[in-house]
C-alpha positions in Angstrom: 67.7 -41.4 -52.2 66.6 -43.8 -49.5 67.7 -41.5 -46.6 67.0 -37.9 -45.8 64.0 -35.6 -45.7 61.4 -36.0 -47.1 61.4 -39.8 -46.6 60.1 -42.1 -49.4 56.8 -42.6 -47.5 56.3 -38.9 -46.9 57.1 -38.1 -50.6 54.7 -40.6 -51.9 52.0 -39.4 -49.4 52.5 -35.8 -50.7 52.2 -36.9 -54.3 49.1 -38.9 -53.6 47.6 -35.9 -51.7 48.1 -33.8 -54.8 46.2 -36.3 -56.9 49.0 -38.2 -58.5 47.8 -41.5 -60.0 51.1 -42.3 -61.8 54.4 -42.0 -60.0 57.8 -42.3 -61.7 60.7 -43.1 -59.3 64.2 -42.2 -60.4 66.9 -43.7 -58.0 69.8 -41.3 -58.1 72.4 -43.8 -59.1 73.5 -43.6 -62.8 74.6 -47.2 -62.9 72.4 -50.0 -61.7 73.4 -52.2 -58.8 71.4 -54.5 -56.6 72.9 -52.8 -53.5 71.9 -49.3 -54.6 69.1 -48.9 -57.2 67.3 -52.1 -56.3 67.1 -51.1 -52.6 65.3 -47.9 -53.6 62.8 -49.9 -55.7 62.4 -52.3 -52.7 61.7 -49.3 -50.3 59.2 -47.7 -52.7 57.3 -51.0 -53.3 57.2 -51.9 -49.6 55.4 -48.6 -48.9 53.1 -48.9 -51.9 52.2 -52.5 -50.8 50.5 -50.9 -47.7 48.3 -48.5 -49.7 44.7 -49.5 -50.3 44.5 -47.4 -53.5 47.9 -47.9 -55.1 49.1 -45.5 -57.8 50.6 -46.8 -61.1 54.4 -47.2 -60.4 57.3 -46.9 -62.8 61.0 -46.9 -62.2 64.1 -45.7 -64.0 66.6 -48.6 -63.8 69.7 -46.7 -65.0 70.6 -43.4 -66.8 74.3 -43.6 -67.3 73.8 -43.8 -71.1 71.4 -40.7 -71.3 72.7 -37.5 -72.9 71.2 -35.5 -70.1 73.7 -37.2 -67.8 76.7 -37.6 -70.1 76.7 -34.1 -71.6 77.0 -32.2 -68.2 79.6 -34.7 -67.1 81.7 -34.1 -70.2 81.2 -30.4 -69.9 82.5 -30.3 -66.3 85.6 -32.2 -67.4 86.2 -29.9 -70.4 85.8 -26.9 -68.1 88.5 -28.3 -65.8 90.8 -28.8 -68.7 90.3 -25.2 -70.0 91.3 -23.9 -66.5 94.1 -26.4 -65.6 95.2 -27.8 -69.0 94.5 -31.1 -70.7 96.3 -34.1 -69.2 97.9 -37.0 -71.2 95.4 -39.5 -69.8 91.9 -39.4 -68.2 91.6 -41.8 -65.3 88.1 -42.9 -64.2 87.4 -44.8 -61.0 84.0 -46.1 -59.9 82.7 -47.4 -56.5 83.7 -50.9 -55.7 81.4 -54.0 -55.6 82.1 -57.4 -54.0 83.3 -60.0 -56.6 80.4 -62.4 -55.7 77.9 -59.7 -56.7 79.3 -59.6 -60.2 79.5 -63.4 -60.3 75.8 -63.5 -59.4 74.9 -61.4 -62.4 75.0 -57.8 -61.1 75.5 -55.5 -64.1 77.1 -52.7 -62.2 80.6 -53.0 -63.7 79.2 -53.4 -67.1 77.3 -50.2 -66.7 80.5 -48.5 -65.4 82.5 -49.7 -68.4 79.8 -48.4 -70.7 79.8 -45.1 -68.9 83.6 -44.8 -69.5 83.2 -45.7 -73.2 80.3 -43.2 -73.8 82.1 -40.4 -71.9 85.3 -40.9 -73.9 83.3 -40.6 -77.1 81.8 -37.4 -75.8 85.3 -36.1 -75.1 86.7 -37.4 -78.5 89.4 -39.3 -76.6 91.2 -42.2 -78.2 91.4 -45.4 -76.2 95.0 -45.0 -75.2 94.1 -41.7 -73.4 91.5 -43.2 -71.0 91.9 -45.6 -68.1 89.4 -47.1 -65.8 90.7 -48.3 -62.5 89.5 -50.2 -59.4 89.2 -48.0 -56.2 92.2 -47.8 -53.9 90.2 -49.3 -51.1 88.8 -52.2 -53.2 88.4 -55.4 -51.2 90.7 -57.5 -53.4 94.4 -56.5 -52.9 95.3 -57.7 -56.4 92.8 -55.3 -58.0 92.8 -52.3 -55.6 94.1 -49.3 -57.5 94.8 -51.4 -60.6 93.5 -50.7 -64.2 90.3 -52.5 -65.0 91.1 -54.8 -68.0 89.1 -57.7 -69.3 90.1 -60.7 -71.4 87.2 -62.0 -73.4 86.9 -65.2 -75.3 83.9 -65.4 -77.7 82.6 -68.9 -77.8 79.4 -68.3 -79.9 77.5 -65.6 -81.7 73.7 -66.0 -81.6 71.0 -64.1 -83.4 67.6 -63.2 -82.1 64.7 -65.4 -82.8 61.2 -66.3 -81.6 61.1 -67.0 -77.9 59.5 -70.3 -77.0 57.5 -70.2 -73.7 58.2 -73.6 -72.2 59.7 -75.2 -69.1 63.3 -74.2 -70.0 62.2 -70.6 -70.4 60.6 -70.6 -67.0 63.7 -72.1 -65.4 66.0 -69.6 -67.1 63.9 -66.9 -65.2 64.8 -68.7 -61.9 61.4 -70.3 -61.5 60.7 -74.0 -60.9 58.2 -74.6 -63.7 56.1 -73.2 -66.4 53.0 -73.5 -64.2 54.7 -71.2 -61.6 55.3 -68.6 -64.3 51.7 -68.9 -65.4 50.6 -68.4 -61.8 52.8 -65.3 -61.4 51.5 -63.7 -64.6 47.9 -64.6 -63.6 48.3 -63.0 -60.3 49.7 -59.8 -61.8 46.9 -59.6 -64.3 44.3 -60.2 -61.7 45.8 -57.5 -59.5 46.0 -54.9 -62.3 42.5 -55.7 -63.5 41.1 -55.6 -59.9 42.7 -52.1 -59.4 41.2 -50.8 -62.7 37.8 -52.3 -61.8 37.7 -50.7 -58.4 38.6 -47.3 -59.9 35.9 -47.7 -62.6 33.3 -48.8 -60.0 34.2 -46.0 -57.7 33.8 -43.4 -60.4 30.5 -44.8 -61.6 29.1 -44.8 -58.0 30.2 -41.2 -57.6 28.6 -40.2 -60.9 25.3 -41.8 -59.7 25.5 -40.0 -56.4 26.2 -36.7 -58.1 23.3 -37.2 -60.5 20.9 -38.0 -57.7 21.6 -35.1 -55.3 21.6 -31.4 -55.8 21.9 -29.1 -52.7 23.7 -25.8 -51.9 27.2 -26.1 -50.7 29.4 -23.7 -48.7 31.0 -21.2 -51.1 34.2 -21.1 -49.0 34.7 -24.8 -49.5 34.0 -24.6 -53.2 36.5 -21.7 -53.5 39.2 -23.7 -51.6 38.7 -26.7 -53.8 38.7 -24.7 -57.0 41.9 -22.8 -55.9 43.7 -26.2 -55.4 42.6 -27.5 -58.8 43.4 -24.2 -60.6 46.9 -23.9 -59.0 47.8 -27.4 -60.2 46.5 -26.7 -63.7 48.4 -23.4 -63.9 51.5 -25.2 -62.8 51.1 -27.8 -65.6 50.3 -25.1 -68.1 53.6 -23.3 -67.3 55.5 -26.4 -68.3 53.7 -26.8 -71.7 55.6 -26.1 -75.0 53.6 -22.9 -75.3 52.7 -21.8 -71.8 50.8 -18.6 -72.8 48.6 -20.6 -75.2 48.0 -23.3 -72.5 47.0 -20.7 -69.9 44.7 -19.0 -72.4 43.0 -22.3 -73.1 42.6 -22.8 -69.3 40.9 -19.4 -68.9 38.3 -20.4 -71.5 37.5 -23.5 -69.5 37.5 -21.8 -66.0 33.7 -22.2 -65.6 33.9 -26.0 -66.2 36.6 -26.4 -63.4 34.5 -24.3 -61.0 31.6 -26.8 -61.7 34.1 -29.7 -61.0 35.1 -28.1 -57.7 31.4 -27.7 -56.6 30.7 -31.3 -57.5 33.6 -32.6 -55.4 32.6 -30.5 -52.4 29.0 -31.8 -52.7 30.2 -35.4 -53.0 32.5 -35.0 -50.0 29.7 -33.7 -47.8 27.3 -36.3 -49.1 29.7 -39.2 -48.4 30.4 -37.7 -45.0 26.7 -37.8 -44.1 26.4 -41.4 -45.5 29.3 -42.4 -43.2 27.7 -40.7 -40.2 24.4 -42.4 -40.9 26.1 -45.8 -41.1 28.4 -45.4 -38.1 31.7 -45.3 -40.1 34.5 -44.5 -37.7 38.3 -44.2 -37.9 41.0 -44.5 -35.3 42.8 -41.5 -33.9 46.0 -42.7 -35.7 44.1 -42.9 -39.0 42.6 -39.5 -38.3 46.0 -37.8 -37.7 47.4 -39.4 -40.9 44.4 -38.3 -43.0 44.5 -34.8 -41.6 48.1 -34.4 -42.5 47.5 -35.7 -46.0 44.5 -33.4 -46.5 46.4 -30.4 -45.2 49.1 -30.8 -47.8 46.6 -30.0 -50.5 46.6 -26.3 -49.3 49.3 -23.6 -49.3 51.8 -23.8 -46.4 50.3 -20.7 -44.8 46.8 -22.3 -44.7 47.8 -25.8 -43.6 47.8 -25.1 -39.8 44.5 -23.3 -40.1 43.0 -26.3 -41.8 44.3 -28.7 -39.1 42.8 -26.5 -36.4 39.5 -26.3 -38.3 39.2 -30.1 -38.5 40.3 -30.6 -34.9 37.6 -28.2 -33.7 35.0 -30.1 -35.7 34.1 -28.7 -39.1 31.1 -26.4 -39.3 30.3 -27.0 -35.6 29.8 -30.8 -36.1 31.1 -33.3 -33.7 34.8 -34.3 -33.9 33.7 -37.8 -35.1 31.9 -36.2 -38.0 34.9 -34.1 -38.7 36.9 -37.4 -38.9 34.5 -38.8 -41.5 34.7 -35.5 -43.5 38.5 -35.6 -43.5 38.5 -39.2 -44.6 36.2 -38.4 -47.5 38.2 -35.3 -48.4 41.4 -37.2 -48.5 40.2 -40.3 -50.4 38.3 -38.3 -53.0 41.2 -36.0 -53.7 43.4 -38.9 -54.7 41.8 -39.2 -58.1 42.3 -35.5 -58.8 44.2 -33.6 -61.4 41.6 -33.0 -64.1 43.2 -31.8 -67.3 40.1 -31.0 -69.3 36.4 -30.6 -68.8 35.9 -34.2 -69.9 37.6 -35.2 -66.6 34.4 -34.3 -64.7 
């Protein structure tokens, strides 16, 4: 939902802090409407547009036709019937929508009618035993509380064929010309390619830094990093088809993940020193945001201790150095979640 706690920005920040590179957003509206589902998509993309390293974003547009939605809905109705008796007719009423929204192409009512049809099939109800109505408080008096009926006149039946990409096709999409469509597609491809290129270059640079530097790192930092990686992997393993086999496979690879943890700590310290040598600074506002993001990587009982540790200045270093360390810690953790030793 768009409102409540955690907010959309907070939820995305937490997922990013845990290393999520792909985020699936499910607006909690079974039927699509521009005034509900689309506003959630707008809110998520507005926040994502401000991120320097954007995750891959996907959205569920509607789920009224999904068995995981329809089956529990049908089960709740059947449970009510068993307790109170089955009525002669099942009446379904959905939220209202202004008429102009429908005229502009909003599919909400179509989705509602499909929901009614699919639900009646689940309940094995004949057509005469179901009725879909407009809400009592609907904005049009002639429709408020009335059954929803539709008179259709079929003027043509078309079959699918090869789509021709031309000026008419672009205008049907609401664009001015085919050149505008080409420009939009070019911009999307350039943006996606740029993101992939930055990720590839970043990984190559880190690989070169790791290959060229080898020095002892604080065991406590390695242990904290490994515990974070291991907790995430154990969580994923518990959701596999065979959790016990997945956890057994993890145990066999434990040494590899310890090496990954040590590599990440070493890179974090190295990048921190590079930042210090080149005078890289962050504002206090950036510092507070990065500390909060980095703290979310630890168990709740350790988060406050981590914040105090950074604010005092890690390992006795100056607060400005602690800022650079936190920034490195947060940015390098975003590409986390290794699933196998090959993710080193």
